[in-house]
C-alpha positions in Angstrom: 81.6 92.0 25.5 81.6 88.3 26.4 80.2 87.2 23.1 82.8 89.0 21.1 85.8 87.3 22.8 87.4 83.9 22.0 86.2 81.1 24.2 88.0 81.0 27.5 89.2 84.6 27.4 89.4 86.2 30.8 88.2 89.8 31.3 87.5 91.9 34.4 85.2 94.9 35.1 87.1 98.1 35.7 84.0 100.2 36.4 80.3 99.9 36.1 77.8 102.7 36.3 74.0 102.2 36.3 71.5 105.1 36.2 67.9 104.3 37.1 65.8 106.8 35.3 62.2 105.8 36.3 60.5 102.9 38.2 59.8 99.7 36.4 56.8 97.9 38.0 57.0 94.1 37.5 53.4 93.8 36.2 53.7 96.2 33.3 54.9 93.8 30.6 58.3 92.8 29.1 61.2 95.2 29.3 63.6 95.5 26.3 67.3 95.7 26.9 69.9 96.5 24.3 73.7 96.4 24.8 76.5 97.3 22.6 80.3 97.4 22.5 81.3 101.0 22.1 85.1 100.3 21.9 87.0 97.0 21.7 90.7 97.1 21.8 93.3 94.4 22.6 93.3 95.0 26.3 90.5 97.6 27.0 86.8 97.7 26.1 83.8 99.9 26.8 80.2 98.8 26.7 76.8 100.4 27.3 73.2 99.3 27.7 69.8 100.7 27.9 66.6 99.2 29.3 63.2 100.3 28.0 59.7 99.8 29.3 57.0 98.2 27.1 55.9 101.7 26.1 59.4 102.6 24.9 60.5 104.8 27.8 64.0 104.5 29.2 64.0 102.8 32.6 67.8 102.5 33.1 71.1 103.0 31.4 74.5 101.4 32.1 78.1 101.7 31.0 81.1 99.7 31.9 84.8 99.5 31.0 86.7 96.2 30.9 90.2 94.9 30.9 90.8 92.0 28.6 93.4 89.6 30.1 94.9 87.8 27.2 97.3 84.9 28.1 95.4 84.4 31.4 92.8 81.8 30.5 89.6 81.6 32.6 90.1 79.0 35.4 88.3 75.7 35.2 84.8 75.7 36.8 85.0 74.4 40.4 82.2 72.7 42.3 82.3 74.9 45.4 79.3 73.1 47.0 81.4 69.9 47.1 84.6 71.7 48.0 83.0 73.6 50.9 80.2 71.4 52.2 77.6 73.0 54.4 77.7 72.1 58.1 73.8 71.9 58.0 72.4 68.4 57.8 
């Protein structure tokens, strides 16, 4: 969804569901993930994604719904490390 919105647009996750279908050992090669926007309205969007193993088997699926908050620009990035310094020396 992020790449389809104008720069600086704020959006928030309303829900996120992930289904893990089978294990994905880390030494079996590269996974392939594809995501798509199922619906994009002015204030509400739905997306889904699928992750496949190197041999093409589905490893996980996900779906999410989003609220697009037009007129509420994303806040400037803050340097939290400087704002809240660690007490460790």
